N, C-alpha and C positions, 0 to 999 in steps of 0.2 A: 426666797423660795425657789426661784428658777435655778439657781446654781445647784442647790441641793437636789432638786428634781432631775436635773441633767446628770448629776452624779449617779442617781439611782437608775435612770434610763441607760446610762452607759453600762453599769454592771448587768442589767437585765438583758440588754442587747448582746453583750459578750456571752452570757449564759446560753442564749438560744441561737447563737451564731447568726445574728441578724434576724430575718423573717419577722419583721415587727412593724406594726402601725403605732406611731406615737401620736395620740390624739389630743388636741388642745382646745380649750374653750375660748381662747383669744388668738387672733392672727398675730398680734404683737409677740406674744409668748412663743408661738409656733416658730416665727421667724428668728427670734433671739436664740431659742433652743437649737435650731438648725445650725446657726452660726457657731454656737458653742460645741456642738457635736461633731462638726467637720474635722476637728483636730483630735478627737477622742476615740472615734471608731474607724475600723478598717473595712467597713461594708459600704456598698453603694447607698448613698444617702439622697433620697428624693424629697422634694419640697412642693407641696400644693401651691399652685399659682405660677409655677415655672413652665408648665405645659398643661395640656388638656387633661381632664380627669381620666379619660380613656387611655391616653398615652401613658400617664403615670401608672395606671393599673397594669397595662400591658408590660411596662418596664419592670414593675414590681414582680409580676408573675414570671417574667423571663429570667430573672436572677433570684433564686430562692433565698439568697442571703441579704436581700434588699431591706432597707429601713425607710419608711415613708412618714414624714412629718406632715400632718394634715389637721384640718379643723372639722367643723360641723358637717360638711357635705360628705365626709367619708364615715360618718357614724351610721349611716343607713344605705341599704341597696348595693353593698359591695360584697362580692362573693369570691373568696380565695379559699378553695378547699385544700385539705391536706396539710403537709408540713410547711408549705410555702408561707403560711402565716401561723406563727407559733406564740406570738406575744402581742398583746394590745396593752399599751400604757396610756393612762388617762391622767392628765395633769391635775385637773380639778373637777369636782362634781359638776355635772352639766346643767346648771340652773339657767333658765332663759333670762335674757337681759330684760329687767323689769320695765325699761323705758321703750322697748319694742312696742309699736302701736297696738298690735293684736294682743300681746301679753298685758299691756297696760289697760286695755279695755276689759279684758277678762278679770283682771284684778279688781278694777273699779266695780264691775258688776257683782262680784262675790261680796265685796265690802258693802255695797248698797243693799244686799240681801242679808246682811248681818253675819256673813261667813268669815272664815279665816283663809285668805288667799294663799298664804304660805303652805298651810296644811292641805288645803283642798285643791290647789292648782300647781304651785311651784314644786313641792316635793314630789307628788305623783308624776308630773311631767319629766322632772329630772331623773327620777328612778326609772321610768320607761326608756329614756335616752341612754342611761347607763346599761340597762339590759340589752339594748340594741348594740351597744359597744361590745358586750360579751358575745352577741350574735355574730359579729364580724369574725370572731375567733373560732367558735364551735358551729360548724356548718353541717356536719354529719356525725354519725355515731362513731366514726373512726378518728375524728379530730380530737386533738388534745392541745392544751396550751395554757399560758399564764396570762391572766388579766391583772394588771397592777393599777391601783387607784392611789395616786400619790397625795391625795387631799386628806389631811388628818381629821377633818370633820366626819369622815366615815366612821371613825371609832371614838371620836371625842364629843360629838354632839348627839343628843337624844334621837334625832331623826336619822342618824346613821344606820340604825337597826332597820328602818324602813327600806333603805337602799339595799342592805345586805339581804333582807327577806326577798326582795325583788329578784335576786339572782338564783332563787329556787335551790338552795342546798349546796351551792358551790362552796368548797372549803374556803375559809377566810383565814389567812395568816398574816402576820406583820413582821416576820423575821426572814431576811434574805437567805440565811443558812437553811431554813426549813424548805423554802422554795427551791433552792439549789439541790438539796438532797432528793426532793420529789422529782425534779426535772431529770437529774442524772440517773435515778433509779428506773424511771419509766423507760 
């Protein structure tokens, strides 16, 4: 998966001339992808964990062609307005780790009440996180950009529709050529 994902990330980063957040659901995949991307792209490549969050964001904003590999802490509360951020790539749907103590307790409570934790907790929480990922990209009415979700479950699983609906009418395409034509035309 990661090799194919990095291939797509490379094509998308080249299309937008950098200006990208590459967001990962695991630190391991983030670090491995960063290593793989070093030799594939010619843009400043930043990695979460190599410097403070503030320093990374300052460096990202200072060079509008930067690419930042990051994880959960960059899904929220980050503001890069205008063309400095034109692409957000998300490797996998952002489901919470089920063995996290808080998530585990919530799952257990829903089960104890006869509910379905996947439908009542895990999908809505992940859909909200995905929406927040889109929020990194579109910060004002003048912003435009591409959000790419590289997880096939978005179109392959029944719950993918829930994620797509959470994006409130954003066009969904799965062909690079369509994205390229839209990006170049705009």
